[in-house]
GULOFI-168353 format. One record per residue (C-alpha): residue in three letters; x, y, z. Coordinates in steps of 0.05 Angstrom, whole numbers. Each point is the difference from the previous one (the first is absolute). Layout:
// residues N
+------+--------+--------+--------+
! rest !      u !      v !      w !
+------+--------+--------+--------+
!  ALA !      X !      Y !      Z !
...
+------+--------+--------+--------+
//
This chain:
// residues 472
+------+--------+--------+--------+
! rest !      u !      v !      w !
+------+--------+--------+--------+
!  MET !    525 !    -60 !    -78 !
!  SER !    -22 !     29 !    -66 !
!  THR !    -44 !    -38 !    -49 !
!  MET !     33 !    -25 !    -63 !
!  THR !    -35 !    -23 !    -63 !
!  ARG !     -4 !    -74 !    -12 !
!  GLN !     35 !    -21 !     63 !
!  VAL !     -1 !    -74 !     19 !
!  VAL !     14 !     -6 !     74 !
!  TYR !     13 !    -68 !     29 !
!  VAL !    -15 !     -7 !     75 !
!  VAL !     53 !    -43 !     34 !
!  PRO !     -1 !    -29 !     71 !
!  ASP !     61 !     19 !     42 !
!  VAL !     23 !    -71 !     11 !
!  THR !     69 !    -12 !     30 !
!  GLU !     13 !    -71 !    -24 !
!  PRO !     11 !    -26 !    -70 !
!  SER !    -64 !     -3 !    -40 !
!  GLY !     -7 !    -20 !    -73 !
!  GLY !    -66 !     37 !     -4 !
!  VAL !     31 !     67 !     19 !
!  HIS !     55 !     -9 !    -51 !
!  ALA !    -52 !    -16 !    -53 !
!  ILE !    -35 !     66 !     14 !
!  TYR !     66 !     37 !     -8 !
!  ARG !     12 !    -35 !    -66 !
!  HIS !    -68 !     23 !    -23 !
!  ALA !     16 !     71 !     17 !
!  GLU !     68 !     -4 !    -36 !
!  LEU !    -31 !    -26 !    -64 !
!  ALA !    -65 !     39 !      1 !
!  GLY !     40 !     62 !    -22 !
!  ARG !      8 !    -34 !    -68 !
!  THR !    -75 !      6 !     -9 !
!  GLY !      3 !     76 !      4 !
!  VAL !    -24 !     10 !     72 !
!  ASP !     34 !     29 !     61 !
!  ALA !      6 !    -61 !     45 !
!  LYS !     24 !     -1 !     72 !
!  VAL !     -5 !    -42 !     64 !
!  TRP !    -31 !     28 !     63 !
!  HIS !     24 !    -18 !     70 !
!  LEU !    -29 !     28 !     64 !
!  ALA !     64 !     10 !     40 !
!  GLU !     48 !     54 !    -22 !
!  ASP !     66 !    -26 !    -29 !
!  PHE !    -24 !    -72 !      2 !
!  ARG !     41 !    -46 !    -45 !
!  CYS !     -2 !    -73 !    -17 !
!  TRP !     69 !    -26 !     16 !
!  TRP !     -2 !    -67 !    -36 !
!  PHE !     -2 !     26 !    -72 !
!  SER !     19 !     62 !    -39 !
!  SER !    -48 !     38 !    -45 !
!  SER !     -3 !     62 !    -44 !
!  ALA !    -74 !     12 !     15 !
!  LYS !    -21 !     68 !     26 !
!  VAL !    -18 !     -2 !     74 !
!  ILE !    -47 !     47 !     37 !
!  SER !    -23 !     -3 !     73 !
!  GLY !    -50 !     31 !     48 !
!  GLU !    -71 !    -11 !     23 !
!  THR !    -35 !     32 !    -59 !
!  VAL !      9 !     16 !    -73 !
!  GLU !    -43 !     42 !    -47 !
!  LEU !    -23 !    -34 !    -64 !
!  GLY !    -35 !     30 !    -59 !
!  PRO !    -57 !    -26 !    -44 !
!  ASP !     50 !    -32 !    -48 !
!  ASP !     43 !    -33 !     53 !
!  LEU !     -2 !    -71 !     25 !
!  LEU !     11 !    -30 !     69 !
!  VAL !     24 !    -72 !      4 !
!  VAL !    -12 !    -36 !     66 !
!  PRO !     27 !    -70 !     18 !
!  GLU !    -51 !    -52 !     22 !
!  VAL !     29 !     -3 !     71 !
!  LEU !    -16 !     74 !     10 !
!  VAL !    -73 !     -4 !    -17 !
!  MET !    -27 !     20 !     68 !
!  ASP !    -70 !    -16 !     25 !
!  GLY !    -44 !     62 !     -3 !
!  PHE !     55 !     45 !    -28 !
!  ASP !      2 !     32 !    -69 !
!  PRO !     72 !     26 !     -9 !
!  ALA !    -19 !     52 !    -52 !
!  PRO !    -74 !     17 !    -10 !
!  GLY !    -12 !     30 !    -69 !
!  VAL !     67 !    -25 !    -27 !
!  ARG !     10 !    -55 !    -52 !
!  LYS !     27 !    -61 !     37 !
!  VAL !     27 !    -69 !    -16 !
!  ILE !     11 !    -59 !     47 !
!  TYR !     65 !    -34 !    -19 !
!  ASN !    -12 !    -71 !     24 !
!  GLN !     63 !    -43 !     -1 !
!  ASN !    -29 !    -56 !     43 !
!  HIS !    -74 !    -19 !      0 !
!  TYR !     10 !    -35 !     67 !
!  TYR !     13 !     69 !     32 !
!  THR !    -62 !     34 !    -28 !
!  TYR !    -37 !      3 !     66 !
!  ASP !     60 !      7 !     47 !
!  ASN !    -25 !     68 !     25 !
!  PHE !    -72 !      0 !    -25 !
!  SER !    -59 !    -35 !     32 !
!  GLY !    -59 !     36 !    -32 !
!  THR !    -48 !    -26 !    -53 !
!  ASP !      7 !     54 !    -54 !
!  TYR !     73 !     -4 !    -21 !
!  PRO !     31 !     51 !      0 !
!  ALA !    -57 !     52 !      4 !
!  TRP !     41 !     55 !    -33 !
!  LYS !    -25 !     59 !    -42 !
!  PRO !      9 !     -4 !    -58 !
!  ALA !      5 !    -76 !     -3 !
!  PRO !     71 !    -23 !    -14 !
!  GLN !     27 !    -45 !    -53 !
!  VAL !     44 !    -59 !     20 !
!  TRP !     69 !    -20 !    -27 !
!  ALA !     21 !    -71 !     12 !
!  GLY !     72 !    -25 !      2 !
!  SER !    -10 !    -71 !    -27 !
!  VAL !    -46 !    -41 !    -43 !
!  MET !    -29 !    -38 !     60 !
!  THR !    -10 !     64 !     40 !
!  THR !    -36 !     30 !    -60 !
!  ASN !    -47 !    -59 !     -5 !
!  VAL !    -13 !     -4 !     74 !
!  LEU !    -15 !     75 !      6 !
!  LYS !    -48 !     -2 !    -59 !
!  ALA !    -40 !    -52 !     38 !
!  LEU !      9 !     35 !     67 !
!  LEU !    -15 !     72 !    -23 !
!  PRO !    -48 !     -7 !    -59 !
!  LYS !    -22 !     74 !      6 !
!  LEU !     71 !     26 !    -11 !
!  LYS !     42 !      1 !    -64 !
!  VAL !     60 !    -46 !      9 !
!  GLN !     61 !      3 !    -46 !
!  LEU !     64 !    -40 !     -3 !
!  VAL !     62 !     43 !     10 !
!  PRO !     56 !    -52 !      1 !
!  ASN !     64 !      2 !     40 !
!  VAL !     67 !     16 !    -29 !
!  ILE !     65 !    -36 !     15 !
!  ASP !     66 !     39 !      0 !
!  THR !     43 !    -47 !    -42 !
!  GLY !     57 !     49 !      8 !
!  LEU !      1 !    -10 !     75 !
!  TYR !    -16 !    -75 !     -4 !
!  ARG !     58 !    -17 !    -45 !
!  PHE !     20 !    -66 !    -30 !
!  ALA !     68 !    -34 !     14 !
!  GLU !     30 !    -52 !    -47 !
!  GLU !     34 !    -37 !     56 !
!  ARG !    -49 !    -33 !     48 !
!  LYS !     13 !    -25 !     70 !
!  ARG !    -32 !    -59 !     35 !
!  LYS !    -39 !     49 !     42 !
!  ILE !    -72 !      1 !     26 !
!  VAL !    -31 !     68 !     19 !
!  LEU !    -64 !      9 !     40 !
!  LEU !    -37 !     57 !     34 !
!  PRO !    -27 !    -24 !     67 !
!  ARG !    -42 !     61 !     19 !
!  LYS !    -69 !    -29 !    -13 !
!  ARG !     16 !    -71 !     22 !
!  PRO !     57 !      5 !     51 !
!  ARG !    -13 !    -67 !     33 !
!  GLU !     -5 !    -36 !    -66 !
!  ALA !     64 !     33 !    -23 !
!  THR !     35 !    -26 !     62 !
!  VAL !    -25 !    -70 !    -12 !
!  LEU !     22 !      2 !    -73 !
!  THR !     70 !     25 !     15 !
!  SER !      9 !    -54 !     53 !
!  ILE !    -22 !    -54 !    -49 !
!  PHE !     48 !     27 !    -53 !
!  LYS !     56 !     -3 !     52 !
!  ASN !    -15 !    -72 !     20 !
!  ASP !    -12 !    -29 !    -70 !
!  LYS !     63 !    -26 !    -33 !
!  ARG !    -26 !     19 !    -68 !
!  PHE !     11 !     73 !     18 !
!  ALA !     72 !     -8 !     23 !
!  GLY !     40 !     60 !    -24 !
!  VAL !    -64 !     40 !    -17 !
!  GLU !     -3 !     70 !     28 !
!  VAL !    -67 !     19 !     32 !
!  VAL !    -13 !     75 !      7 !
!  ALA !    -60 !     26 !     40 !
!  LEU !    -11 !     75 !    -11 !
!  ASP !    -40 !     42 !     49 !
!  ASP !      1 !     76 !     13 !
!  VAL !     49 !     13 !    -56 !
!  THR !      2 !     50 !    -57 !
!  GLU !    -26 !    -17 !    -69 !
!  GLN !     70 !      6 !    -26 !
!  GLN !     23 !    -55 !     47 !
!  ILE !    -56 !    -45 !    -23 !
!  ALA !     18 !     13 !    -73 !
!  ASP !     74 !    -15 !     14 !
!  GLU !    -17 !    -67 !     32 !
!  LEU !    -48 !    -20 !    -56 !
!  ALA !     48 !     19 !    -56 !
!  ASP !     41 !    -64 !      4 !
!  ALA !    -46 !    -46 !     40 !
!  SER !    -27 !    -65 !    -27 !
!  ILE !    -68 !     -3 !     34 !
!  PHE !    -48 !     48 !     35 !
!  ILE !    -49 !    -30 !     50 !
!  ALA !    -67 !     38 !     -2 !
!  LEU !    -29 !     -2 !     70 !
!  HIS !    -59 !     44 !    -16 !
!  ARG !    -66 !      6 !     35 !
!  ASP !    -65 !     36 !    -22 !
!  GLU !     34 !     34 !    -59 !
!  GLY !    -30 !     50 !    -47 !
!  PHE !     59 !     -9 !    -47 !
!  GLY !     64 !    -21 !     36 !
!  LEU !     55 !     45 !    -28 !
!  PRO !     59 !    -42 !     24 !
!  VAL !    -18 !    -56 !    -48 !
!  ALA !      4 !     45 !    -61 !
!  GLN !     63 !     32 !     26 !
!  ALA !     33 !    -69 !     10 !
!  LEU !    -20 !    -21 !    -70 !
!  ALA !     29 !     64 !    -28 !
!  ALA !     66 !    -19 !     34 !
!  GLY !     -3 !    -69 !    -33 !
!  CYS !    -19 !    -41 !     62 !
!  VAL !    -43 !    -61 !      0 !
!  VAL !    -60 !     13 !     45 !
!  VAL !    -29 !    -54 !     46 !
!  GLY !    -57 !     15 !     48 !
!  TYR !    -70 !     25 !     11 !
!  PRO !    -41 !     41 !    -51 !
!  ALA !    -41 !     23 !     61 !
!  GLY !    -57 !     29 !    -41 !
!  GLY !     20 !     58 !    -45 !
!  GLY !     68 !    -30 !    -14 !
!  ALA !    -32 !    -53 !    -44 !
!  GLU !     12 !     41 !    -64 !
!  GLN !     75 !     -1 !     12 !
!  PHE !      0 !    -75 !      9 !
!  THR !    -17 !     -7 !    -73 !
!  ALA !     71 !     25 !    -15 !
!  PRO !     56 !    -48 !    -20 !
!  GLY !     43 !    -20 !     59 !
!  THR !    -57 !      0 !     51 !
!  HIS !    -23 !    -59 !     42 !
!  ALA !    -64 !     10 !     40 !
!  VAL !     -7 !    -40 !     64 !
!  GLU !    -62 !    -12 !     42 !
!  ASP !     -6 !     49 !     57 !
!  ALA !     41 !    -18 !     63 !
!  ASP !     29 !    -62 !    -32 !
!  VAL !     72 !     10 !     21 !
!  LEU !     21 !    -70 !    -19 !
!  SER !    -22 !     11 !    -72 !
!  ILE !     41 !     64 !     -1 !
!  VAL !     61 !    -40 !     24 !
!  GLU !    -10 !    -55 !    -52 !
!  LYS !    -11 !     48 !    -57 !
!  THR !     60 !     42 !     21 !
!  ALA !     44 !    -62 !      3 !
!  ALA !    -23 !    -21 !    -69 !
!  VAL !     18 !     69 !    -29 !
!  LEU !     69 !     -1 !     32 !
!  ALA !     11 !    -71 !    -27 !
!  GLN !    -12 !     24 !    -71 !
!  GLU !     11 !     75 !     -4 !
!  PRO !    -30 !     38 !    -59 !
!  SER !     46 !     28 !    -53 !
!  ILE !     17 !     73 !     -4 !
!  ASP !    -44 !      6 !    -62 !
!  GLU !    -59 !    -28 !     40 !
!  ARG !     14 !     50 !     55 !
!  ARG !      0 !     56 !    -52 !
!  SER !    -69 !    -22 !    -22 !
!  TYR !    -26 !     13 !     71 !
!  ARG !     26 !     71 !     -4 !
!  ALA !    -28 !      9 !    -70 !
!  TRP !    -69 !    -21 !     25 !
!  VAL !      2 !     54 !     54 !
!  GLU !     23 !     53 !    -50 !
!  GLU !    -58 !    -18 !    -45 !
!  HIS !    -54 !      1 !     54 !
!  TYR !     22 !     54 !     50 !
!  SER !     38 !     52 !    -40 !
!  GLU !      0 !     75 !     13 !
!  ASP !    -33 !     12 !    -68 !
!  SER !    -57 !    -46 !     19 !
!  LEU !    -12 !     36 !     66 !
!  VAL !      3 !     69 !    -34 !
!  GLU !    -52 !    -21 !    -51 !
!  HIS !    -47 !    -28 !     53 !
!  LEU !     11 !     61 !     43 !
!  ARG !    -16 !     47 !    -57 !
!  ALA !    -65 !    -37 !    -14 !
!  ALA !    -19 !     -4 !     74 !
!  ILE !     14 !     74 !     14 !
!  THR !    -39 !     20 !    -62 !
!  ALA !    -59 !    -43 !     23 !
!  ALA !      3 !     29 !     70 !
!  THR !      1 !     72 !    -23 !
!  ARG !    -67 !    -10 !    -36 !
!  THR !    -33 !      2 !     69 !
!  LYS !    -30 !     68 !     14 !
!  ALA !     33 !     35 !     59 !
!  LYS !      7 !     70 !     28 !
!  GLY !     64 !     -9 !     40 !
!  GLY !     12 !     14 !     73 !
!  THR !     43 !    -14 !     61 !
!  ALA !     29 !    -70 !      8 !
!  ARG !     17 !    -23 !     70 !
!  HIS !     52 !    -54 !     11 !
!  PRO !    -36 !    -63 !     26 !
!  LEU !     52 !     -9 !     55 !
!  THR !    -28 !     62 !     34 !
!  GLN !    -59 !    -44 !     20 !
!  VAL !     43 !    -48 !     38 !
!  VAL !     16 !     47 !     59 !
!  VAL !    -38 !     64 !     15 !
!  PRO !     52 !     56 !     -2 !
!  ASP !      6 !     52 !     55 !
!  THR !     52 !     41 !    -37 !
!  ASP !     31 !      0 !    -69 !
!  PRO !     75 !    -10 !     11 !
!  ALA !     38 !    -49 !    -43 !
!  ALA !     13 !    -43 !     62 !
!  ASP !    -74 !    -12 !      9 !
!  GLN !     -8 !    -16 !    -74 !
!  LEU !     57 !    -51 !      5 !
!  GLU !    -31 !    -28 !     63 !
!  ARG !    -67 !    -11 !    -36 !
!  SER !     37 !    -32 !    -58 !
!  LEU !     39 !    -46 !     46 !
!  ALA !    -63 !    -16 !     40 !
!  PHE !    -35 !    -22 !    -64 !
!  ALA !     61 !    -40 !    -21 !
!  GLU !      0 !    -34 !     68 !
!  GLU !    -75 !    -15 !     -6 !
!  GLN !     12 !    -30 !    -69 !
!  LYS !     58 !    -40 !     27 !
!  ALA !    -42 !    -25 !     59 !
!  ALA !    -55 !    -19 !    -48 !
!  ARG !     50 !    -39 !    -42 !
!  GLU !     27 !    -33 !     62 !
!  ARG !    -70 !    -20 !     21 !
!  ALA !    -12 !    -27 !    -70 !
!  GLU !     67 !    -36 !      3 !
!  SER !    -19 !    -29 !     68 !
!  VAL !    -65 !    -27 !    -29 !
!  ALA !     39 !    -25 !    -60 !
!  THR !     50 !    -33 !     46 !
!  GLY !    -56 !    -37 !     34 !
!  LEU !    -25 !    -22 !    -68 !
!  GLU !     71 !    -19 !    -19 !
!  GLU !      6 !    -43 !     62 !
!  ALA !    -67 !    -33 !    -15 !
!  LEU !     22 !    -10 !    -71 !
!  GLY !     66 !    -27 !     25 !
!  LYS !    -37 !    -52 !     42 !
!  ALA !    -45 !    -16 !    -58 !
!  LEU !     60 !     -7 !    -45 !
!  ALA !     34 !    -45 !     51 !
!  GLU !    -62 !    -43 !      4 !
!  LEU !     -4 !      0 !    -76 !
!  GLU !     73 !    -21 !     -3 !
!  GLU !    -13 !    -56 !     49 !
!  SER !    -60 !    -21 !    -40 !
!  ARG !     42 !      1 !    -63 !
!  SER !     52 !    -44 !     35 !
!  ARG !    -54 !    -49 !     20 !
!  GLU !    -28 !      2 !    -69 !
!  TYR !     69 !    -14 !    -28 !
!  VAL !      8 !    -60 !     46 !
!  VAL !    -68 !    -26 !    -20 !
!  ALA !     15 !     12 !    -73 !
!  GLN !     66 !    -37 !      7 !
!  GLU !    -36 !    -58 !     34 !
!  LEU !    -52 !      0 !    -55 !
!  HIS !     56 !      0 !    -51 !
!  ASP !     32 !    -60 !     35 !
!  LEU !    -66 !    -36 !      2 !
!  LYS !    -10 !     13 !    -74 !
!  SER !     69 !    -28 !    -14 !
!  GLU !    -16 !    -62 !     42 !
!  TYR !    -66 !     -8 !    -36 !
!  ALA !     36 !      4 !    -67 !
!  GLU !     49 !    -54 !     23 !
!  LEU !    -57 !    -43 !     25 !
!  ALA !    -37 !      9 !    -65 !
!  LYS !     62 !    -22 !    -38 !
!  ALA !      8 !    -61 !     46 !
!  ALA !    -74 !    -16 !    -10 !
!  GLU !     11 !      4 !    -75 !
!  ARG !     58 !    -48 !      7 !
!  LEU !    -42 !    -48 !     42 !
!  THR !    -56 !      3 !    -51 !
!  ALA !     50 !    -16 !    -55 !
!  LEU !     28 !    -57 !     42 !
!  ASP !    -70 !    -28 !     12 !
!  GLU !    -13 !      2 !    -75 !
!  ALA !     66 !    -34 !    -15 !
!  THR !    -16 !    -54 !     53 !
!  THR !    -68 !    -12 !    -32 !
!  LEU !     32 !     -6 !    -69 !
!  LEU !     53 !    -48 !     27 !
!  ALA !    -54 !    -42 !     32 !
!  GLU !    -39 !     -2 !    -65 !
!  TYR !     64 !    -17 !    -37 !
!  ALA !     15 !    -56 !     50 !
!  ARG !    -71 !    -28 !     -9 !
!  ASP !      7 !      4 !    -76 !
!  ASN !     69 !    -31 !      4 !
!  ASP !    -27 !    -57 !     43 !
!  ARG !    -54 !    -14 !    -51 !
!  LEU !     51 !      0 !    -57 !
!  ASN !     46 !    -46 !     39 !
!  ARG !    -57 !    -49 !     15 !
!  ARG !    -21 !      1 !    -74 !
!  LEU !     72 !    -11 !    -22 !
!  ASP !      8 !    -57 !     49 !
!  GLU !    -64 !    -31 !    -27 !
!  GLU !     25 !      7 !    -71 !
!  ILE !     67 !    -31 !     17 !
!  ARG !    -34 !    -56 !     38 !
!  GLN !    -46 !    -14 !    -58 !
!  HIS !     58 !      3 !    -50 !
!  THR !     41 !    -47 !     43 !
!  HIS !    -60 !    -48 !      6 !
!  TRP !    -10 !      2 !    -75 !
!  ARG !     74 !    -17 !    -13 !
!  THR !     -1 !    -56 !     51 !
!  THR !    -63 !    -29 !    -29 !
!  LEU !     28 !      3 !    -70 !
!  GLN !     65 !    -32 !     22 !
!  ASP !    -38 !    -56 !     33 !
!  LYS !    -39 !    -13 !    -63 !
!  ILE !     64 !     -2 !    -42 !
!  ASP !     32 !    -48 !     48 !
!  ASP !    -61 !    -45 !     -3 !
!  LEU !      1 !      1 !    -75 !
!  GLU !     74 !    -20 !     -2 !
!  ARG !    -12 !    -59 !     45 !
!  SER !    -63 !    -26 !    -33 !
!  THR !     17 !     -1 !    -74 !
!  SER !     51 !    -35 !    -45 !
!  TRP !     60 !     35 !    -27 !
!  ARG !    -23 !     -1 !    -71 !
!  VAL !    -70 !     23 !     14 !
!  THR !     21 !     54 !     49 !
!  ALA !     61 !     25 !    -37 !
!  PRO !    -35 !     62 !    -28 !
!  LEU !    -27 !     14 !     69 !
!  ARG !     69 !     -5 !     31 !
!  LYS !     27 !     47 !    -51 !
!  ALA !    -52 !     51 !     19 !
!  THR !     12 !    -12 !     73 !
!  GLY !     74 !     13 !     -8 !
!  VAL !    -15 !     67 !    -31 !
!  ILE !    -44 !     16 !     58 !
!  LYS !     52 !    -21 !     51 !
!  GLY !     54 !     44 !    -29 !
!  GLY !     18 !    -30 !    -67 !
!  ARG !     17 !    -71 !     23 !
!  ASN !     -2 !    -51 !    -58 !
!  ALA !    -27 !    -70 !      6 !
+------+--------+--------+--------+
//
């Protein structure tokens, strides 16, 4: 293959199952042409094609490609092989879309030990920050993803439909779909699980769906979340690392990892009060603002310019997949076999990781069950405490009433004592008054009997007045 000036060649693994990372590389190559370079993707196997999406990017294949001093080779993080420099003397970049995969095929101490030293492009804010801490000797730049809002279209009419991708958490997806089926709150709600389908099929399902469940794990970015938002879906699920930046968007609801019950409750709440069409449009607008083609082109232009400042002399680049199986001959069948072998190794590694993750999920499930039981006990205790508080309040009120009754009884006793004293005093006064009247009457009677009429006439007159006006 002849050398071309300012080529940017993206190395791509020959994977045979849907991969968002592979599609992201193709999108880079499609848009890099707008920066004035000749961009293309490089597969090992002849006539290899990714079946799950369509692309206008230029595709080359073969074990080697010749690159000049002004050219640039871009290698994904999963193809950084231990002890292997894919292009000595050539400018190189590691395109790292997932910081968790950085050491998948590298176990040395001097990462990546290439000459000249490469720069690093990162696909998300979190991956950028992690790689700056992880690889302090290398220059790391953010080159954000782009979302095809033409493919991920927006429908005015929305269905009561939940979409999820079970690939990274198949067991959890099965549990969720079963819960949705059994819960009466989801009666009439369509649940769609998409696996091994084309990107167009995913876009078609998201276009009129209500909610997307993000079952992510160890994400560098998590493209499906942004794609669902572009389609106007509410997103409920796990940020899973690099997806955190997307969960700042309107319409997103982050849930603690492996907490399926919280996913169910949040999903039920959204369906009970669906967002308006204008709110759904705001989700799409946020994606258009943050992950536009223009944004990627500008970041690519700056990143390519920075990378080409590295001094290089050019040379022969060898596809990293050639290191997976030592070739005996060069036919296309052997190339495809090596590619498929690598894909199988990657799949086996993912399955091992998923097996470990499944064990963790089971442990987490048990822990969550224990937590749920503890919460139930806590609820019972809290209810009992509430009842005791209510009883205490009632007893306090009764005590207040008893105190008031005691005070009233004391006052009544004092009143009775005071009343008795008053009655005794009044009786004494009456007795004395009666005695005085009796004594006076006796004296008058004595006077009437002991004196003559003439002498006592004035006295009788006075006595009559006293007795009620009687005249003598």
